[in-house]
Backbone as ProteinMPNN parsed JSONL, in Angstrom:
{"seq_chain_A": "MGYKYLIKLYVFTLLIGPVLFGMYAAFQSGFGQLLSSLAFFPVQYLFSVLFSLPVLIVCLLATYLMQKYKLDLFTQKLVIILIALIGIILVLLWLGGSLTYPFVGSYSVAIVLAAVGMEVW", "coords_chain_A": {"N_chain_A": [[52.243, -23.949, 15.077], [51.083, -25.547, 17.148], [49.377, -27.196, 19.893], [46.824, -26.366, 20.181], [45.524, -25.986, 17.686], [45.368, -28.647, 16.846], [43.686, -29.807, 18.81], [41.347, -28.318, 18.406], [40.762, -29.113, 15.765], [40.29, -31.829, 16.22], [38.019, -31.753, 17.95], [36.111, -30.362, 16.347], [35.932, -32.145, 14.197], [34.84, -34.394, 15.455], [32.394, -33.346, 16.135], [31.213, -32.67, 13.692], [31.25, -35.025, 12.143], [29.225, -37.071, 12.995], [26.928, -35.63, 12.318], [27.138, -35.353, 9.552], [26.981, -38.055, 8.903], [24.365, -38.576, 9.734], [22.989, -36.995, 7.879], [23.648, -38.38, 5.562], [22.351, -40.809, 6.109], [19.724, -39.913, 6.108], [19.382, -39.156, 3.428], [19.687, -41.623, 2.208], [17.685, -43.292, 3.317], [15.43, -41.818, 3.853], [13.442, -39.31, 5.617], [12.508, -40.308, 8.037], [14.519, -41.996, 8.89], [16.427, -40.138, 9.585], [15.381, -39.038, 11.915], [15.51, -41.263, 13.623], [18.248, -41.613, 13.651], [19.033, -39.386, 15.043], [18.531, -40.043, 17.682], [20.558, -41.782, 18.01], [22.817, -40.247, 18.078], [24.098, -39.406, 20.649], [25.313, -41.83, 21.493], [26.914, -42.326, 19.295], [28.643, -40.125, 19.425], [29.992, -40.697, 21.83], [31.32, -43.157, 21.243], [32.819, -42.255, 19.117], [34.634, -40.518, 20.318], [36.019, -42.331, 21.996], [37.109, -44.247, 20.161], [38.68, -42.654, 18.587], [40.744, -41.753, 20.103], [43.343, -43.124, 20.011], [44.268, -42.19, 17.515], [44.357, -39.466, 18.012], [46.405, -39.4, 19.925], [48.599, -40.223, 18.376], [48.656, -38.063, 16.609], [49.236, -35.991, 18.422], [51.822, -36.735, 19.208], [53.097, -36.549, 16.713], [52.802, -33.805, 16.266], [54.377, -32.792, 18.345], [56.921, -33.743, 17.521], [57.17, -32.47, 15.027], [57.211, -29.793, 15.797], [59.528, -29.803, 17.287], [61.454, -30.238, 15.321], [61.036, -28.02, 13.86], [59.306, -27.681, 11.544], [57.666, -26.12, 8.747], [54.553, -24.272, 8.979], [52.47, -24.956, 7.138], [53.236, -27.538, 6.309], [53.097, -28.9, 8.758], [50.316, -28.782, 9.329], [49.291, -30.148, 7.127], [50.42, -32.706, 7.472], [49.23, -33.466, 9.909], [46.517, -33.534, 9.172], [46.596, -35.561, 7.233], [47.489, -37.758, 8.816], [45.312, -37.934, 10.542], [43.237, -38.554, 8.723], [44.126, -41.043, 7.638], [44.316, -42.499, 10.004], [41.642, -42.53, 10.977], [40.393, -43.913, 8.904], [41.732, -46.412, 9.077], [41.013, -47.248, 11.694], [38.208, -47.43, 11.484], [37.947, -49.338, 9.442], [39.104, -51.491, 10.739], [37.223, -51.886, 12.771], [35.026, -52.629, 11.254], [31.901, -53.806, 9.781], [28.592, -53.111, 8.482], [28.216, -50.425, 8.043], [30.637, -49.276, 7.65], [31.896, -47.965, 5.407], [30.159, -45.696, 4.893], [30.615, -44.361, 7.351], [33.396, -43.928, 7.196], [33.456, -42.205, 4.995], [31.877, -40.01, 5.973], [33.339, -39.129, 8.243], [35.826, -38.591, 7.09], [35.221, -36.518, 5.317], [34.392, -34.75, 7.283], [36.8, -34.202, 8.628], [38.225, -32.83, 6.641], [36.458, -30.661, 6.146], [36.48, -29.461, 8.683], [39.186, -28.711, 8.875], [39.45, -26.937, 6.688], [37.472, -25.095, 7.403], [38.547, -24.066, 9.753], [40.687, -22.678, 8.738], [39.445, -20.649, 7.376], [38.072, -19.201, 9.325]], "CA_chain_A": [[50.88, -24.43, 15.029], [50.738, -25.838, 18.524], [48.392, -28.215, 20.202], [45.493, -25.755, 20.115], [44.978, -26.316, 16.364], [45.067, -30.077, 16.829], [42.518, -30.058, 19.655], [40.179, -27.764, 17.708], [40.472, -29.999, 14.638], [39.731, -33.046, 16.812], [36.663, -31.476, 18.443], [35.23, -30.052, 15.216], [35.719, -33.376, 13.436], [33.911, -35.237, 16.21], [31.072, -32.719, 16.113], [30.673, -32.642, 12.333], [31.14, -36.388, 11.612], [27.903, -37.675, 13.168], [25.918, -34.848, 11.585], [27.253, -35.758, 8.147], [26.453, -39.412, 8.792], [22.908, -38.441, 9.82], [22.514, -36.492, 6.585], [23.774, -39.507, 4.635], [21.28, -41.758, 6.426], [18.46, -39.32, 5.672], [19.304, -39.238, 1.962], [19.581, -43.021, 1.813], [16.493, -43.993, 3.802], [14.307, -40.919, 4.078], [13.445, -38.44, 6.79], [12.3, -41.127, 9.228], [15.828, -42.489, 9.325], [17.115, -39.017, 10.219], [14.892, -38.939, 13.285], [16.052, -42.362, 14.421], [19.687, -41.417, 13.823], [19.213, -38.358, 16.071], [18.592, -40.745, 18.959], [21.824, -42.496, 18.0], [23.926, -39.291, 18.167], [24.917, -39.469, 21.875], [26.124, -43.049, 21.465], [27.908, -42.14, 18.246], [29.657, -39.203, 19.943], [30.786, -41.397, 22.83], [32.231, -44.094, 20.585], [33.745, -41.472, 18.295], [35.711, -40.054, 21.203], [36.809, -43.478, 22.45], [37.87, -44.892, 19.088], [39.607, -41.723, 17.944], [41.844, -41.409, 21.012], [44.672, -43.519, 19.508], [44.658, -41.285, 16.424], [44.717, -38.204, 18.657], [47.721, -39.576, 20.553], [49.594, -40.209, 17.286], [48.734, -36.675, 16.131], [49.949, -35.213, 19.435], [53.235, -37.091, 19.078], [53.581, -35.963, 15.459], [52.898, -32.358, 16.483], [55.572, -32.573, 19.167], [58.119, -33.956, 16.7], [57.266, -31.435, 13.984], [57.636, -28.554, 16.445], [60.921, -29.988, 17.687], [62.289, -30.082, 14.134], [60.685, -26.715, 13.292], [58.731, -27.736, 10.2], [56.816, -24.961, 8.487], [53.164, -24.41, 9.411], [51.691, -25.678, 6.133], [53.613, -28.955, 6.378], [52.555, -29.436, 9.999], [48.868, -28.964, 9.184], [49.067, -31.198, 6.134], [50.76, -33.99, 8.086], [48.198, -33.771, 10.906], [45.292, -33.909, 8.455], [46.822, -36.881, 6.629], [47.506, -38.754, 9.887], [43.934, -38.082, 11.009], [42.477, -39.279, 7.698], [44.581, -42.439, 7.594], [43.967, -43.118, 11.281], [40.196, -42.772, 11.028], [40.101, -44.984, 7.949], [42.216, -47.678, 9.628], [40.196, -47.631, 12.855], [36.871, -47.847, 11.033], [38.082, -50.613, 8.73], [39.371, -52.498, 11.759], [35.959, -52.175, 13.448], [34.193, -53.337, 10.281], [30.467, -53.626, 9.86], [27.925, -52.709, 7.244], [28.245, -48.969, 7.891], [32.031, -48.833, 7.661], [32.211, -46.993, 4.344], [29.508, -44.403, 5.168], [31.316, -43.689, 8.444], [34.678, -43.456, 6.659], [33.161, -41.028, 4.179], [31.409, -38.865, 6.748], [34.412, -38.599, 9.082], [36.865, -38.026, 6.22], [34.719, -35.201, 4.902], [34.387, -33.903, 8.479], [38.173, -33.735, 8.874], [38.561, -31.827, 5.627], [35.642, -29.474, 6.415], [36.986, -28.809, 9.901], [40.472, -28.079, 8.564], [39.202, -25.779, 5.826], [36.725, -24.117, 8.193], [39.444, -23.4, 10.708], [41.519, -21.748, 7.974], [38.62, -19.512, 6.962], [37.75, -18.36, 10.495]], "C_chain_A": [[50.407, -24.715, 16.447], [49.631, -26.871, 18.66], [46.962, -27.682, 20.108], [44.807, -26.081, 18.778], [44.535, -27.774, 16.325], [43.81, -30.392, 17.643], [41.26, -29.504, 18.994], [39.791, -28.638, 16.521], [39.803, -31.276, 15.129], [38.277, -32.83, 17.232], [35.709, -31.203, 17.285], [34.94, -31.295, 14.378], [34.711, -34.273, 14.145], [32.506, -34.645, 16.25], [30.42, -32.811, 14.739], [30.404, -34.052, 11.796], [29.769, -37.029, 11.782], [26.793, -36.93, 12.432], [25.941, -35.236, 10.105], [26.715, -37.172, 7.938], [24.932, -39.402, 8.871], [22.308, -37.939, 8.52], [22.583, -37.596, 5.54], [22.628, -40.492, 4.855], [19.926, -41.216, 5.96], [18.307, -39.395, 4.158], [19.12, -40.68, 1.493], [18.217, -43.624, 2.143], [15.3, -43.092, 4.072], [14.401, -40.199, 5.407], [13.25, -39.216, 8.085], [13.601, -41.662, 9.786], [16.621, -41.383, 10.014], [16.679, -38.9, 11.669], [15.431, -40.06, 14.166], [17.557, -42.216, 14.609], [19.978, -40.302, 14.823], [19.307, -38.998, 17.456], [19.926, -41.472, 19.116], [23.027, -41.561, 18.207], [24.724, -39.376, 19.471], [25.824, -40.698, 21.918], [27.241, -42.904, 20.444], [29.015, -41.195, 18.712], [30.567, -39.903, 20.949], [31.792, -42.341, 22.18], [33.219, -43.377, 19.669], [34.931, -40.999, 19.126], [36.617, -41.222, 21.59], [37.691, -44.056, 21.34], [38.845, -43.946, 18.389], [40.768, -41.334, 18.856], [43.214, -41.897, 20.54], [45.174, -42.611, 18.388], [45.074, -39.936, 17.002], [46.107, -38.299, 19.29], [48.829, -39.552, 19.5], [49.76, -38.784, 16.755], [49.464, -35.776, 17.127], [51.453, -35.484, 19.365], [53.833, -36.479, 17.818], [53.746, -34.447, 15.597], [54.137, -32.024, 17.301], [56.843, -32.682, 18.318], [58.282, -32.87, 15.634], [57.673, -30.096, 14.572], [59.11, -28.631, 16.858], [61.867, -29.76, 16.508], [61.94, -28.846, 13.312], [60.246, -26.78, 11.825], [57.806, -26.538, 10.002], [55.354, -25.312, 8.783], [52.324, -25.218, 8.428], [51.975, -27.18, 6.201], [53.05, -29.604, 7.636], [51.059, -29.729, 9.87], [48.555, -30.09, 8.206], [49.339, -32.585, 6.728], [49.693, -34.4, 9.101], [46.909, -34.215, 10.228], [45.441, -35.288, 7.831], [46.845, -37.993, 7.676], [46.083, -39.006, 10.378], [43.095, -38.874, 10.006], [42.846, -40.765, 7.67], [44.179, -43.168, 8.876], [42.492, -43.453, 11.379], [39.827, -43.912, 10.087], [40.531, -46.335, 8.515], [41.374, -48.16, 10.805], [38.838, -48.14, 12.406], [36.913, -49.144, 10.239], [38.352, -51.755, 9.699], [38.079, -52.884, 12.483], [35.012, -52.952, 12.54], [32.711, -53.023, 10.445], [29.897, -53.093, 8.557], [27.972, -51.208, 7.0], [29.662, -48.407, 7.848], [32.286, -47.738, 6.635], [31.443, -45.678, 4.492], [30.178, -43.64, 6.312], [32.661, -43.144, 7.979], [34.457, -42.187, 5.849], [32.775, -39.823, 5.009], [32.52, -38.282, 7.622], [35.575, -38.041, 8.255], [36.459, -36.646, 5.736], [34.725, -34.246, 6.089], [35.783, -33.362, 8.79], [38.536, -32.627, 7.903], [37.768, -30.537, 5.865], [36.129, -28.726, 7.649], [38.291, -28.082, 9.626], [40.287, -26.834, 7.71], [38.454, -24.688, 6.601], [37.592, -23.374, 9.181], [40.371, -22.42, 10.001], [40.743, -20.481, 7.614], [38.335, -18.6, 8.143], [38.977, -17.913, 11.168]], "O_chain_A": [[49.403, -24.151, 16.883], [49.047, -27.339, 17.683], [46.011, -28.451, 19.972], [43.623, -26.417, 18.761], [43.454, -28.09, 15.828], [42.963, -31.168, 17.198], [40.215, -30.153, 19.018], [38.604, -28.877, 16.297], [38.849, -31.751, 14.513], [37.407, -33.637, 16.904], [34.61, -31.758, 17.248], [33.819, -31.473, 13.901], [33.828, -34.846, 13.506], [31.53, -35.382, 16.387], [29.209, -33.007, 14.635], [29.432, -34.255, 11.068], [29.194, -37.492, 10.797], [25.826, -37.542, 11.977], [24.893, -35.424, 9.487], [26.075, -37.458, 6.926], [24.275, -40.148, 8.145], [21.245, -38.397, 8.102], [21.675, -37.733, 4.721], [22.009, -40.954, 3.897], [19.083, -41.971, 5.477], [17.215, -39.669, 3.66], [18.462, -40.922, 0.482], [17.658, -44.376, 1.346], [14.249, -43.58, 4.487], [15.304, -40.437, 6.21], [13.776, -38.82, 9.125], [13.773, -41.769, 11.0], [17.402, -41.657, 10.926], [17.507, -38.688, 12.555], [15.772, -39.83, 15.326], [18.091, -42.652, 15.629], [21.065, -40.271, 15.4], [20.076, -38.543, 18.303], [20.365, -41.741, 20.234], [24.132, -42.029, 18.481], [25.953, -39.417, 19.405], [26.978, -40.604, 22.337], [28.377, -43.308, 20.693], [30.19, -41.43, 18.43], [31.784, -39.718, 20.918], [32.974, -42.329, 22.524], [34.338, -43.851, 19.473], [36.081, -41.071, 18.692], [37.841, -41.112, 21.519], [38.874, -44.32, 21.554], [39.74, -44.398, 17.675], [41.69, -40.648, 18.414], [44.183, -41.147, 20.655], [46.363, -42.3, 18.32], [46.038, -39.33, 16.533], [46.896, -37.359, 19.192], [49.874, -38.935, 19.707], [50.879, -38.349, 16.483], [50.225, -34.896, 16.725], [52.258, -34.557, 19.454], [54.945, -35.952, 17.847], [54.717, -33.877, 15.1], [54.862, -31.081, 16.984], [57.725, -31.825, 18.387], [59.393, -32.409, 15.372], [58.399, -29.335, 13.932], [59.838, -27.641, 16.784], [62.938, -29.172, 16.662], [62.467, -28.641, 12.219], [60.744, -26.036, 10.98], [57.237, -26.011, 10.958], [54.974, -26.482, 8.829], [51.547, -26.077, 8.844], [51.052, -27.994, 6.155], [52.575, -30.739, 7.586], [50.596, -30.802, 10.258], [47.651, -30.892, 8.443], [48.571, -33.522, 6.508], [49.297, -35.565, 9.142], [46.277, -35.175, 10.669], [44.516, -36.099, 7.89], [46.279, -39.062, 7.449], [45.692, -40.151, 10.603], [42.333, -39.76, 10.393], [41.971, -41.631, 7.679], [43.753, -44.322, 8.831], [42.131, -44.545, 11.817], [39.032, -44.781, 10.444], [39.774, -47.303, 8.441], [41.057, -49.346, 10.9], [38.367, -49.168, 12.893], [36.005, -49.966, 10.353], [37.874, -52.87, 9.492], [37.856, -54.059, 12.776], [34.283, -53.83, 13.002], [32.329, -52.095, 11.158], [30.628, -52.682, 7.656], [27.788, -50.761, 5.868], [29.861, -47.201, 7.992], [32.838, -46.69, 6.972], [32.02, -44.62, 4.238], [30.298, -42.416, 6.256], [33.029, -42.022, 8.328], [35.189, -41.21, 6.003], [33.286, -38.726, 4.783], [32.634, -37.061, 7.731], [36.241, -37.102, 8.693], [37.264, -35.714, 5.745], [35.026, -33.063, 5.93], [35.931, -32.201, 9.171], [39.092, -31.603, 8.299], [38.33, -29.444, 5.797], [36.182, -27.496, 7.654], [38.486, -26.958, 10.09], [40.895, -25.797, 7.974], [38.765, -23.504, 6.472], [37.393, -22.183, 9.42], [40.798, -21.434, 10.6], [41.306, -19.388, 7.555], [38.35, -17.376, 8.004], [38.906, -17.199, 12.168]]}, "name": "protein", "num_of_chains": 1, "seq": "MGYKYLIKLYVFTLLIGPVLFGMYAAFQSGFGQLLSSLAFFPVQYLFSVLFSLPVLIVCLLATYLMQKYKLDLFTQKLVIILIALIGIILVLLWLGGSLTYPFVGSYSVAIVLAAVGMEVW"}
């Protein structure tokens, strides 16, 4: 699998997550909320990168160990996706706030969409 898959999954998740959250906000509060959430995207991307770095480090370590022990490709991808999902959920729950669950939902869906999308392309 290598680190290339992990980095692509990380980047695609960070790109898709805020978009999904913006769509959620638009459905909840109307189109006006979508426009205001567009202004929030750069800040959201910055904090997404910062708060997801610990999860990325754990995934990099897991990838190293799985390659060292020569686990099959499917198992490696599944473990990375599960670590990413659990890590994002834990980080967002730790941060707390009124938007915790919408963020958990949007980033969890983003991880799954990125993983499935990378398999298709």
